[in-house]
N, C-alpha and C positions, 0 to 999 in steps of 0.2 A: 562616448565610451559605452559599450554594450554591457548591460547587467546580465551576467551568465545565469543568474537565477530567475530571469524574466520569463515571459510567456512565449509559447510556440504559436506562430501565426500560420493559419492554413489558407492557402490560395487554391481555389477550385471553382468549377462551374456549378451553378445551382442545379443543373440537370443531373448532377451526381451527388445530391444531398444525402442519399442513403449511405453512400460510401464515406462521405464527410463525417456523418454522425458516428460511424464505426471508428474512424480515425480519432475523433475527439474523445470518445469514451475509452478507447484503448490507451490513449495517453493519460487520461485522468486515472485509470486503474493503476498506472505505473508512476503516478506522482508528478506528471508533467502538466503544469498549468497552461491553458490554451487561450488563444484569441481567435474568434470566428465571427464573421460579419453578422450572422443572424442573431447572435447573442450579445455582442459587444459593441456594435456600431451605433453611435448616437444619432439622433435625428438632426443632422446638420448636412450642409452641402457635401456630396459624396467625395469629390476629388480632393479638396483640402483636408478633409477628415482622414481619408485613407493615407495620404502622404504623411500627415502628422503621426498617425499610428505607426506606420512602417519605419519612420525615423526615430521613434521613441526608444530611448535606451532600454526601456523595460520590455521590449520585444527582443528575445534572445536568439530566435532562429525563425526560419520559414520552411514550411513543407509545401512543395508545389505538386499538386495533383494534376498531372498533365494528361488530358483526355483528348480524343479527336476534335471535340468542339472547343478546346482551350484557346486556339488561335482566334476564334470568332468573338471573343469577349473584348470589348473596347476597354473596359475597366482593367482587365488583366494586362492587356497589351500596352496601354498608355500609362498606367499608374503602378499596378502591383509589381509586375515583372521588372520594369526598369529600376524602380526604387530598391527592390530586394537585391538584385544583382549588383547595383551600384554600391549599396551598403556592404555587401559581402566582399567586394573588392577593397573597400576602404577600411573596414573594421575586422580585424582577424578573429576576434572572439565571436562575431556574428556568423552563423553558418546557415546554409540553405541546402536542403536535400530534395532534389527533384525525382519524381517517379513517373514512369510512363505507364498509364493505366487505360482502361476502357478498350483494350485490344490494340493500342498504339504500338507500332513496331519501331525498332531503333532507327531505321532509315528515314523515319519522319521527324526525328528529333531536331534535325537541322532547320526545319521550317516552323518550329513552334513559336519562336520569338520574332516578331516583325522587326526587321533591321531598321525601319524608320524610327522606332521608339527605343530600341535597345541593341547592343552590340554583342549579345551573348549567343554563341553557337553551341547548343547543347549536344551536338554530335561529337564535340571535343571533350565532353564530360564523361565521367564514369557513371552514367545515369542508370538507375535500377528499374527494371521492368517487372511489374507485378503479374501474377499468373491469372488470378480470378477476374472475371468480367460479368458481373461485379465481384469484388472481393468479399470474403466472409470475415468474421471476427478473427479467426486464426491468423489470417494474413495481415489484418490491421494490427494485431498484436506484434507480429514480427516487425512491422514498420515502426510502431511505437517504441519497440526495443532499440531500433537503430537510433532514433532520436534520443532515447534515454542515455545510451552509451556516449553519444557525442556531447550531450548536455553535461553529464557527469565529468567527462574529461576536461571540458572548459571550466567548470566550477572548481575542480581539483587544482587545475593549473593556476587559477587566479586567487584562490583562497589562501590566506596567510598560513604558514606552517603552524601546526598546533591548533588551528581553528577547526571545530567539528562541522560535519555536514548536518544541516538542520532539516528535519523532516516533520511533517504533520500527518496524522492518520485520523480521519474523520468518517464516522458512520452516522452520527447523531444529527449533525447539522453542517451546512456548508459555511466554511470560513473564507473570508476575503483573502485574495492573494497578497502576499507581502514580500517585498524585496529581502533577500538574504536567506529565504527558505529554499533549500536545494530541491526538495521534493514535497509535494502536497498530494498525498493519496486521498483523493476525493471520491469516497465510496457511497455517498449519501443516496445517489440514484439507484444503487444496487439494493437498497433496503426499502421495505415498507415499514415505517416507524422503527421499531426495535429489531425487526427480523429481516435477514437477507431473503430476497426473493428465491423461490425454488431453483436449485441448481447453480446459483451464483457462486457459492463458495468453490465448488469443485471445478466449474468450467472457467471462471474468470478470476476470482479474487486470490485464491491460493497460488495459481500459476503466475499472476502478476507480482505477488509478493516475492516469490522465488526469483523472478526476473530482476527485481530491484536488488535483492541480496547479491546475485551474481554480478550485476552491473557495478555495484559498489566495490566488490572484490577486485574486479578487473580494471576499473577506471579510476578508482580513488584508493589505491592500496595503502593501508596503514592509517587511513583517515578515520578518526572517531566519528560516531553518529549520535546525534541528540534528537530524540523524538518527543513530540507532545501531541495534544489533540483531544478529541472527544470520541473515543471508539467504543463500540460494544466490547464487552469482555472477551468473547470468542476471538475478536480481531486482535486484541492485545496478546492473548495466548498464542495465536497463529504467528504474530510478529516474533514472539520469543522463540517459538519452535524453528522458524525459518532462520533467525539469527542466533541459532543454538551455540552454546559455549564452545563446542569443538570446532566451530568455524572461525573462532578467534576474531570476530568482528566486534570492535569495542562500541557497544551500543548502550545508551543510557535513556531512561524515560524521565522527562521533566514533569515531576509530580506536583500537581496543584492541590493544595489543601487550604480551605478558607481560613483566613486569620493568620497565615504565616507565609514567609517567602517560599517560592518554588524550590524543590529539592531535586537533585539528580540521583535517581535510583538505578543501580547497576550491580552486576554480580561480582564486580571487582572491589566493592566497598569492603571495609572491615566489618565483619559480622559482630553484632551486639545482641545480648540476651533480650528476648521479646516477651518471655513468660507464656508463650503459646505452647500447647502440648498436643500430641497426636495420640489418638486411641484407635487401635486396629481390632476389629471384631470379626470373628468367623460368622458366616451367615448361612449360605446354602451350598452344601457340598456338591450339588449337581451343577453349580454355576461356574462360568469361566471368566466373568467380568468383575471389576472392582469399582465401587462407588467411592468418591472422595469428596467430602463436604468441608469446605474451608470458610470459616465464619469470622470475618474481621469487621466489616461494615454493618453486618446484620446477621440474623439467624436464618439459615437456609433450610433448616429442618422441616418446617411446615410445607414449604413448596416442594421439597424433595419427596415428602410422604404423599403429597397430592399427585406426584408424577410416577410413583412406584409401579402402578399397574401397567405402565407403558414401557417399563424397562425389562431387559432380559434378566435371567436368573443371576443373582449377585453372589459370587463366592465369598466376598467380604466387603466390609464398609469401613472406611477411614474417616474419622472426624477430627478436624484440627480446630481447637477452640482455646479460649483463655477465660479463666475464672473472673467473675465480677461483672457480669452483664452480657448483653448481646451485641453491643456496639463498642468498638475500640479504635483508638487512633495510634498509628505507628509514628512515633515521634522522630525517628531518624532513618536514613537509608539503611543503616546497619541492622536495625530492628526488622525492617522489611525483608532484608536478605536472610535474616534468621528464620523468618516464617517460610520463605521460599524453600530453604534447605529442609526445614522440618516437614513440609508437605512432600517434597521429593524423596527424602529419606524414608518416610512412612510408606510411600508407594513402593519403593524398592524393597523394603522389608516385607510388605504384604506379598509382593511377587515371589520373594524367596520362601515365605511361609507356605503360600498356597500353591506354589510350583507352576501352575498354569493360569495365567491371566492374559486373555486375548485382547481386552479393551479396558481402558481406564475412563470412567465417566466423571467429569469434573463439574461440581456444583459449587459455585463460589460467589461470595459477596465480599469483594476485595477491591482495593485501588487498582487502577489500570497498570501502574508501574509494577506492582506485585504480580499481577497476572502475566505480564511480559517476562519477568524473571523466572517464574515457575516454568513457563514454556521453554526458556533457554536451558533449564537444567534437566528437562525431560528427554533423556537420550535412551535409545535402544528399547523403546516401548512400541509394540506392534501398532497400536491404535489409541488415540485419545479422542473421546467424544466430548465436545463442549456443548454448553446449553445456554439459552437466553431465557431470562425470567419474563413471563407475561402474566397479565391479569385477565381472567375470564370469568364474568359474572361475579366479580368481587373475590375470586379465589386465585391466589398466586400459584403458578405451576411453571415447570420448565419445558421448553421446546428445544429439540435438537438443533444445533447450529453447525459450526465447522467440525468436520471429522479430520483429524490430523494424524500423520504417520511419521513420527520422528525417526524410526528405524529405517524407513525407506530413503531418508535424506541424509543418512550418516555420510560424512566425507572426511 
């Protein structure tokens, strides 16, 4: 019985390792865990090991990257292709997606699989042909999106009614694949320590997050989503903006707090008083931007002040704090939701008071679940600039991270 939350197997020739690497990372960006020989094959006799892997229920699907030299591989012809197609015939939840690549034409599809070892005539399949030779990331992303949609359809079909889709979002460290997790957004390689590499947000991560949201809408309609992980705060805000409230995707964050059971934080909870307050201050009449400081886990003021010289002119500054210290614990999901509404209401009030606010700059020390909920409630704002806290020569300061545009994604 195939586990639909299992890993995606990539069958390819080593001569096309560059394209294979793109296909792997594009799947990881969209939450699809993968199996690839150069990373996952143990030091054992090749034939038995590959057969065992390909028959493992934890392999959910296979992607065949068929290039002109594909038929020349003994391993592919005698082991990979026969086992993959045999399993696809016998197990309906296991799927295979073949692609003609490397300039291979449709008329060559018939000769790809040696009939001595397999009975599959790919000329009878609706095989997709890729355009690039080699492909670029954009085309790899399209291919990963096809796998994502098939994967979510299978998971939705097999998941009991009322059970949520479980996701992980990780930028800090790589977590091991576990059965039952529909999507594992593995973004660690897109980051250098705490910071995303230059251009990664705009070119790769934000488009991938939108692909995930659209795929869930289309392939798992009405299914609740439960997310956990170890993300950078900008990633949690971006998740919330992408899964914004107007989209009506029921998403919860599994919030971990040491010393107590995990809690599900979402914007559908009953709001409870948190004792946090928002203060809005007029600052520079020539500015068009708004700074928002949210202080739950820590005081962001010193790092914000160390960053001021790098910021545009600020029309106003919003500070969300609670009396009685600089570190606070949100005891319930309802308290967390209260803080999220206080933050967003203060932003909306400042935009009304100051008339023109082109960008909201978020400086936050908050739990990831709260960051996600704030993102969900930020609608109709032209731009949100998130920041990541870094330490340089013993001084904490903020560095720009994801720039989000909720008003562009209203639907």
